[in-house]
C-alpha positions as CSV (number, residue, x, y, z in Angstrom):
1,M,26.3,-9.8,67.8
2,S,29.7,-8.4,67.1
3,S,30.1,-5.0,65.8
4,K,32.5,-4.0,63.0
5,K,35.0,-1.3,63.7
6,L,35.7,0.9,60.7
7,T,39.4,1.9,60.6
8,S,40.6,4.7,58.5
9,K,41.9,2.2,55.9
10,V,38.6,0.4,55.5
11,K,35.9,2.2,53.5
12,P,32.3,1.3,54.0
13,T,30.7,-0.4,51.0
14,D,27.7,1.0,49.1
15,K,25.4,-1.4,50.9
16,E,26.6,-0.4,54.3
17,K,26.1,3.3,53.5
18,I,22.6,2.6,52.2
19,L,21.8,0.5,55.3
20,K,22.8,3.3,57.6
21,E,20.7,5.8,55.6
22,I,17.6,3.5,55.7
23,I,18.0,2.9,59.5
24,E,18.1,6.7,60.1
25,Q,15.0,7.3,58.0
26,L,13.1,4.5,59.7
27,K,14.1,5.8,63.1
28,T,12.7,9.2,62.3
29,A,9.5,7.8,60.7
30,L,8.7,5.4,63.5
31,A,9.6,7.6,66.5
32,G,6.1,7.3,67.8
33,L,6.3,3.5,68.1
34,K,9.3,3.8,70.5
35,D,7.0,4.6,73.3
36,H,4.8,1.6,72.8
37,L,7.3,-1.1,72.0
38,G,10.4,0.1,73.9
39,E,13.7,1.3,72.5
40,K,15.5,-2.1,72.3
41,K,12.6,-3.8,70.5
42,I,12.1,-1.0,68.0
43,E,15.9,-0.8,67.3
44,K,16.0,-4.6,66.5
45,R,12.9,-4.4,64.3
46,I,14.2,-1.4,62.4
47,Y,17.6,-3.1,61.8
48,K,15.9,-6.3,60.5
49,A,13.6,-4.3,58.3
50,A,16.5,-2.3,56.9
51,L,18.5,-5.5,56.2
52,I,15.5,-6.9,54.2
53,L,15.2,-3.7,52.2
54,V,18.9,-3.5,51.4
55,D,19.0,-7.1,50.5
56,G,16.7,-6.4,47.6
57,I,18.9,-3.7,46.2
58,K,21.4,-4.9,43.6
59,I,24.5,-2.7,43.3
60,S,26.5,-3.3,40.2
61,P,30.0,-1.9,39.7
62,K,30.2,1.3,37.8
63,K,31.1,0.7,34.2
64,K,33.8,2.8,32.6
65,S,32.4,4.8,29.8
66,V,34.0,4.0,26.5
67,L,34.2,6.8,24.0
68,S,33.6,5.4,20.6
69,T,35.6,7.2,18.0
70,K,34.3,7.4,14.6
71,K,36.7,7.4,11.7
72,V,36.0,10.1,9.2
73,I,37.1,9.2,5.7
74,V,37.9,12.2,3.7
75,V,37.5,11.8,0.0
76,K,39.6,14.1,-2.0
77,K,38.2,15.2,-5.2
78,K,40.6,15.5,-8.1
79,N,40.4,18.6,-10.1
80,T,40.1,17.3,-13.6
81,K,40.2,20.0,-16.1
82,T,39.2,18.9,-19.5
83,A,40.9,20.8,-22.2
84,S,38.5,21.9,-24.7
85,K,39.7,22.0,-28.2
86,D,38.3,24.5,-30.5
């Protein structure tokens, strides 16, 4: 397995961030199994489980919010004065 090196120019994607978070959470939750299985086996199993979990997450690009502008039509009332003839 080759590991990726993140340079300062390359930003991790959303899935990579989520993968790291899931791995950390699983490590803390399954710390008791490390004694029974061994560190190397538990690390592999946690990584595989995290990959399966992240694979099910669909990340869509953020949509730009479009502000809809409503046109207001102003109707001017004409002052009609009727001349009353007496």
